[in-house]
C-alpha positions in Angstrom: -50.3 -8.0 -71.1 -52.6 -11.2 -71.5 -50.2 -13.1 -73.0 -47.8 -12.6 -70.2 -50.3 -13.2 -67.6 -52.6 -15.9 -68.8 -49.7 -17.6 -71.4 -52.1 -17.8 -74.2 -49.6 -18.7 -76.7 -48.6 -21.9 -74.4 -52.0 -22.8 -74.3 -52.6 -22.5 -78.1 -55.3 -19.8 -78.0 -55.6 -16.1 -78.5 -57.3 -13.3 -77.1 -60.2 -13.5 -79.5 -60.7 -17.0 -79.0 -60.7 -16.6 -75.2 -63.0 -13.7 -75.6 -65.4 -16.0 -77.7 -65.1 -19.0 -75.4 -66.1 -16.7 -72.4 -69.3 -15.6 -74.3 -70.2 -19.0 -75.3 -70.0 -20.2 -71.5 -72.0 -17.5 -70.2 -74.7 -18.0 -72.5 -75.2 -21.5 -71.5 -75.4 -20.6 -68.1 -76.9 -17.2 -67.8 -80.2 -18.9 -66.9 -79.1 -19.1 -63.4 -79.6 -14.9 -63.2 -83.3 -15.6 -63.5 -83.8 -19.3 -62.3 -82.0 -18.9 -59.0 -83.8 -15.9 -57.5 -87.0 -17.6 -58.4 -86.0 -20.6 -56.5 -84.5 -19.1 -53.3 -87.4 -16.6 -53.1 -89.6 -19.8 -52.2 -87.4 -19.6 -49.1 -88.1 -16.1 -48.1 -85.5 -14.2 -49.7 -86.0 -11.0 -51.4 -86.2 -11.9 -55.2 -84.4 -8.7 -56.4 -81.7 -8.9 -53.9 -81.1 -12.3 -54.7 -80.6 -11.3 -58.2 -78.1 -9.0 -57.5 -76.4 -11.6 -55.4 -76.0 -13.9 -57.7 -74.9 -12.1 -60.5 -72.2 -10.5 -58.0 -71.3 -13.5 -56.4 -70.9 -15.5 -59.6 -68.8 -12.4 -61.3 -66.3 -11.9 -58.4 -65.7 -15.8 -58.0 -65.3 -16.5 -61.6 -63.0 -13.4 -62.2 -61.0 -14.9 -59.0 -60.9 -18.3 -60.9 -59.6 -16.7 -63.9 -57.2 -14.6 -62.2 -55.8 -16.8 -59.5 -56.5 -20.3 -60.4 -56.0 -19.5 -64.0 -58.7 -22.0 -65.5 -61.6 -21.3 -67.8 -64.0 -22.5 -65.4 -67.2 -20.2 -64.7 -69.0 -20.5 -61.2 -72.2 -19.5 -60.1 -74.9 -20.9 -57.4 -75.2 -24.2 -57.8 -78.6 -26.1 -59.1 -79.7 -28.5 -56.3 -78.3 -26.6 -53.4 -80.5 -23.7 -54.0 -83.6 -26.0 -54.0 -82.2 -27.6 -50.8 -81.7 -24.2 -49.0 -85.2 -22.9 -50.1 -87.2 -26.1 -50.0 -85.6 -28.2 -46.9 -83.4 -26.0 -45.0 -85.2 -23.1 -44.3 -88.7 -24.8 -43.2 -86.3 -27.2 -41.0 -84.9 -24.0 -39.6 -88.3 -22.5 -39.0 -88.0 -20.5 -42.0 -85.0 -18.3 -40.7 -83.3 -17.8 -44.1 -80.5 -16.1 -42.3 -79.2 -19.1 -40.2 -79.8 -21.1 -43.7 -77.2 -18.8 -45.0 -75.1 -18.8 -41.7 -75.0 -22.9 -42.4 -74.0 -21.9 -46.4 -71.0 -19.7 -44.9 -69.9 -22.1 -42.4 -69.8 -25.1 -44.7 -67.6 -22.7 -47.4 -65.2 -22.2 -44.3 -65.0 -25.8 -44.0 -64.5 -26.3 -47.4 -61.6 -23.7 -47.4 -59.7 -25.3 -44.3 -59.9 -28.8 -46.4 -59.0 -27.6 -49.8 -56.1 -26.5 -48.3 -54.9 -29.7 -46.6 -54.6 -33.4 -48.1 -58.0 -34.1 -45.9 -59.8 -33.3 -49.4 -58.5 -36.0 -51.5 -58.7 -38.3 -48.7 -62.2 -37.7 -47.9 -63.5 -37.7 -51.5 -61.6 -40.6 -52.7 -63.1 -42.5 -49.4 -66.7 -42.2 -50.6 -68.1 -45.0 -52.6 -68.6 -44.0 -56.0 -72.1 -45.4 -56.1 -73.1 -43.1 -53.5 -71.6 -40.0 -55.3 -73.4 -40.9 -58.4 -76.5 -41.4 -56.4 -76.4 -38.3 -54.7 -76.1 -36.5 -57.8 -79.1 -38.4 -59.4 -81.2 -37.9 -56.4 -80.6 -34.0 -56.4 -81.6 -34.5 -60.3 -84.8 -35.9 -59.2 -85.2 -33.6 -56.8 -85.1 -30.7 -59.3 -87.3 -32.6 -61.6 -90.0 -32.7 -58.9 -89.7 -28.8 -58.0 -89.7 -27.9 -61.7 -92.8 -30.4 -62.3 -94.6 -28.6 -59.7 -93.7 -24.7 -60.7 -94.8 -26.0 -64.1 -98.3 -27.0 -62.7 -98.3 -30.4 -64.5 -97.8 -31.9 -60.7 -99.3 -30.6 -57.8 -100.0 -31.9 -54.3 -103.1 -33.9 -53.4 -103.8 -34.6 -49.8 -107.0 -36.5 -50.2 -106.5 -39.6 -52.1 -102.5 -39.5 -53.4 -99.6 -37.6 -52.5 -99.3 -35.9 -56.0 -101.6 -35.7 -58.8 -101.7 -34.4 -62.5 -102.3 -30.6 -62.3 -104.5 -28.9 -64.9 -103.1 -29.5 -68.0 -105.1 -27.3 -70.1 -103.9 -24.3 -68.2 -102.1 -21.9 -70.6 -99.4 -21.6 -68.2 -98.7 -25.4 -68.0 -98.9 -25.5 -72.0 -96.3 -22.6 -72.0 -94.0 -24.6 -69.3 -94.3 -27.6 -72.0 -93.6 -25.8 -75.2 -90.3 -24.6 -73.0 -89.4 -28.0 -72.0 -89.9 -29.1 -75.6 -87.7 -26.1 -77.1 -84.8 -26.5 -74.6 -84.6 -30.1 -75.4 -84.8 -29.9 -79.0 -82.2 -26.7 -79.3 -79.9 -29.0 -76.6 -79.9 -31.9 -78.8 -79.0 -29.6 -81.7 -76.0 -28.4 -79.7 -77.5 -24.6 -79.8 -75.6 -22.5 -77.6 -77.6 -20.8 -74.9 -80.7 -23.4 -75.1 -82.1 -23.3 -71.9 -81.9 -19.2 -71.9 -83.5 -19.3 -75.3 -86.4 -21.2 -73.9 -87.0 -19.1 -70.9 -86.8 -16.3 -73.2 -89.5 -17.6 -75.5 -91.7 -18.7 -72.7 -91.9 -15.3 -70.8 -92.1 -13.3 -74.2 -95.3 -15.4 -74.7 -96.6 -14.7 -71.6 -96.4 -11.5 -71.9 -98.1 -11.6 -75.2 -101.1 -13.5 -73.9 -101.1 -11.2 -70.7 -100.2 -14.0 -68.4 -97.7 -11.9 -67.0 -97.3 -8.1 -66.4 -94.6 -6.5 -68.8 -91.8 -4.7 -67.1 -91.6 -1.0 -67.5 -88.0 -1.3 -68.7 -85.5 -3.4 -70.2 -82.2 -2.0 -68.3 -82.0 0.2 -65.1 -79.6 0.3 -62.0 -79.2 -2.8 -59.8 -81.9 -3.1 -57.4 -80.8 -2.7 -53.5 -79.1 -5.6 -51.9 -79.8 -4.7 -48.4 -82.4 -7.2 -47.9 -79.9 -9.7 -48.0 -76.7 -8.4 -47.9 -74.7 -9.4 -44.5 -77.9 -10.8 -43.0 -76.9 -14.4 -42.1 -76.5 -15.2 -38.5 -74.9 -18.3 -36.7 -77.3 -18.7 -33.8 -79.2 -21.8 -34.0 -80.5 -21.8 -30.4 -80.9 -24.9 -28.6 -83.6 -26.7 -30.9 -81.9 -26.3 -33.9 -78.1 -27.4 -33.2 -78.6 -30.6 -35.0 -80.2 -29.4 -37.7 -77.4 -26.9 -38.6 -74.8 -29.5 -38.2 -76.6 -32.1 -40.1 -77.1 -29.0 -43.0 -73.4 -27.9 -42.8 -72.3 -31.2 -43.3 -74.6 -31.9 -46.4 -73.5 -28.6 -48.0 -70.0 -29.4 -47.3 -70.3 -33.2 -49.0 -72.0 -32.0 -52.0 -70.0 -28.7 -52.6 -66.9 -31.2 -52.8 -68.2 -33.7 -54.9 -69.8 -31.3 -57.3 -67.2 -29.4 -57.5 -64.3 -31.9 -58.1 -66.3 -33.6 -60.2 -66.9 -30.9 -62.3 -63.3 -29.6 -62.2 -62.4 -33.0 -63.5 -64.6 -33.3 -66.3 -63.8 -29.9 -67.5 -59.9 -30.5 -67.2 -60.1 -33.8 -69.3 -62.6 -32.6 -71.8 -59.9 -29.2 -72.6 -56.9 -31.3 -72.1 -55.8 -29.2 -69.4 -54.4 -32.1 -67.1 -50.8 -32.5 -66.6 -49.1 -35.6 -68.1 -49.9 -37.9 -64.5 -53.4 -36.7 -65.1 -53.8 -34.0 -62.4 -55.5 -30.7 -62.7 -53.1 -27.8 -62.7 -53.7 -25.4 -59.7 -56.2 -27.9 -58.2 -56.1 -26.4 -54.6 -56.4 -23.0 -55.8 -59.9 -24.1 -57.7 -61.0 -25.8 -55.1 -60.5 -22.8 -52.7 -61.8 -20.5 -55.0 -65.4 -22.5 -55.1 -64.9 -22.6 -51.4 -64.6 -18.9 -51.0 -67.1 -18.3 -53.4 -69.8 -19.9 -51.2 -68.9 -17.9 -48.1 -68.9 -14.8 -50.7 -72.3 -15.9 -51.7 -73.7 -16.4 -48.5 -72.7 -13.2 -47.2 -74.4 -11.5 -50.1 -77.8 -13.5 -49.8 -77.3 -16.9 -52.3 -76.9 -20.3 -52.1 -73.5 -21.8 -52.4 -71.7 -21.1 -55.2 -69.7 -24.0 -57.6 -68.0 -24.9 -60.7 -70.5 -25.2 -63.9 -70.4 -27.7 -66.1 -71.3 -25.4 -68.6 -68.0 -24.3 -68.7 -67.4 -27.2 -71.0 -69.0 -25.0 -73.8 -66.5 -22.5 -73.7 -63.8 -25.0 -73.8 -65.2 -26.8 -76.9 -65.3 -23.2 -78.4 -61.5 -22.9 -77.8 -61.3 -21.6 -74.4 -57.8 -22.7 -72.3 -56.8 -19.8 -70.1 -58.2 -18.0 -67.0 -59.0 -15.0 -69.7 -62.2 -17.2 -70.5 -63.2 -16.7 -67.1 -62.5 -13.4 -66.6 -64.8 -12.8 -69.7 -67.8 -14.7 -68.1 -67.1 -12.7 -64.7 -67.2 -9.4 -66.7 -70.4 -10.5 -68.4 -72.4 -11.3 -65.0 -71.5 -7.9 -64.0 -73.1 -6.5 -67.0 -76.1 -8.6 -66.2 -76.8 -6.7 -63.0 -78.2 -3.9 -65.4 -81.0 -6.3 -66.5 -82.8 -6.7 -63.5 -86.3 -5.5 -65.0 -86.5 -8.4 -67.3 -84.8 -10.9 -65.0 -87.2 -10.4 -62.1 -90.0 -10.3 -64.4 -89.6 -14.0 -65.6 -92.5 -16.3 -64.1 -91.8 -19.3 -62.2 -93.4 -21.5 -65.3 -90.9 -20.0 -67.7 -87.6 -21.5 -65.5 -89.5 -24.8 -64.6 -88.0 -26.4 -68.0 -84.4 -25.5 -67.0 -85.1 -27.1 -63.6 -85.7 -30.4 -65.5 -83.3 -30.0 -68.2 -80.2 -29.8 -65.4 -82.0 -32.5 -63.7 -81.8 -34.7 -67.2 -78.1 -34.3 -66.8 -77.7 -35.3 -63.4 -79.4 -38.6 -63.2 -77.3 -39.9 -66.0 -74.7 -41.2 -64.0 -77.1 -43.7 -62.5 -75.9 -46.0 -65.5 -72.5 -46.1 -64.3 -73.6 -47.8 -60.9 -73.0 -51.7 -60.6 -76.6 -53.0 -60.3 -75.7 -56.7 -60.2 -74.1 -55.8 -56.8 -77.1 -55.5 -54.5 -74.8 -54.2 -51.7 -74.1 -51.1 -54.1 -77.5 -50.9 -55.9 -79.6 -51.1 -52.8 -78.0 -48.2 -50.9 -77.5 -46.1 -54.3 -81.3 -46.8 -55.2 -82.4 -45.3 -51.7 -80.5 -42.4 -52.1 -81.9 -41.2 -55.4 -85.5 -42.0 -54.6 -85.3 -40.6 -50.9 -84.0 -37.4 -52.0 -87.2 -36.3 -53.7 -89.7 -38.7 -51.7 -88.4 -36.8 -48.3 -88.1 -33.4 -50.1 -84.6 -33.3 -48.4 -81.3 -33.6 -49.8 -79.9 -34.3 -46.4 -82.6 -36.8 -45.7 -81.6 -39.0 -48.9 -78.0 -38.9 -48.2 -78.5 -39.9 -44.5 -80.7 -42.7 -45.6 -78.0 -43.7 -48.4 -75.0 -43.7 -46.0 -76.6 -45.7 -43.1 -78.1 -47.9 -45.5 -74.6 -48.7 -47.3 -72.9 -49.5 -43.9 -75.8 -51.6 -42.5 -76.1 -53.5 -45.5 -72.0 -54.0 -46.3 -71.7 -55.0 -42.6 -74.5 -57.6 -42.4 -73.6 -59.1 -45.4 -70.0 -59.5 -44.2 -68.3 -57.1 -46.9 -66.4 -55.2 -43.9 -63.6 -54.6 -46.3 -65.5 -52.3 -48.4 -66.0 -49.8 -45.6 -63.7 -47.1 -44.4 -63.2 -44.7 -41.7 -64.9 -41.8 -43.7 -68.2 -43.6 -44.4 -68.7 -45.2 -41.3 -68.2 -41.6 -39.5 -70.6 -39.7 -41.8 -73.2 -43.0 -41.3 -72.8 -42.3 -37.5 -73.1 -38.3 -37.7 -77.0 -39.0 -39.5 -77.7 -41.8 -37.0 -76.9 -39.3 -34.1 -78.9 -36.8 -35.7 -82.0 -39.1 -36.0 -81.5 -39.8 -32.2 -81.2 -36.2 -31.4 -84.8 -35.7 -33.4 -86.2 -38.4 -31.7 -85.1 -37.2 -27.9 -86.4 -33.5 -29.3 -89.8 -35.1 -30.4 -90.2 -37.2 -27.3 -89.5 -33.9 -25.2 -92.0 -31.7 -27.0 -94.3 -34.7 -26.9 -94.0 -34.8 -23.1 
């Protein structure tokens, strides 16, 4: 049955190899089931419900990827977008996380519409490479800042400086530092599941030193999803319309860039591309990703996206959709380990955020730093995202700077309609915010 449906022989693989690949992929990305609830709980979402939503959305979307697109690619709520939702979108929407989930759903619906038309390739190809790389790097810096804060290494200080060092002698800070070292050391040695091992080690030590209460059980029935299931809504009110529009735009842009880049990288690594270099079933894969974001929003989590960790499974021999199906089944099994997952402290997951950040900022080396019209907007984007504590603001600053610098320097030929329209959209948001500010001041 597996041979017939997935074409295992044609892909040069076997059922055993696909199962091993699926387990490998799951171990490398299983950290999301403890990190995502921790991040989104900062936005007011119920931690236990988000744990279930994370497992369920990841499982169903990954199984759909395996059965429909038949690719060895796993999906889960994306790192960076979850932080954007919790730390930027929810506060901007007056802490209405239900409306924030509505924005995720709308972005997913637009992604579906774009994925089934040629507009997707046109839009992605129209965006400057320097901005694509700097957006990813900026999100990485954003995650690093959040991770350092959760670890207690960095804290806010309103009197003398914006940020200052935390209490570095605090045992929680020391455990977070230990987790950081363990994760990166194991990853450097190519140990499978390095991130999860680091999180588990810090959590166990927290239990041992009585810094964290020990859960009463290891397994249990999944918690209720009622606090987040179908809680999204779409009514922004008159004061939040501009915020909702820009939020949906940012979610859409990042989802498309992240998914397209990940799928391309994974496909090339596994030699899954066709003779002309295209990804087989690319439209189905992108549609699956978009549908996953809609499903995730309905369940109560941030946008679902393809994970670069899928490459670990491909290195282990995974070549067909059966690998993804195995990953999805393991996410379903994870539902029964909620007592452990929900007892992991924030300082144990903080090193995982920093680890992902390191992976995301690496693209900066590919930017042409000798061309100031490319380098300046890229740097502004990468720095503005963490410094404004907003992915939306950082992206807006980057696009506006790119268009303005290119135009003033006479490089009109480097601009295209997509870039100009996106820049104008962010300028319109700034104007609307100024009008609202003026109205409230009056």
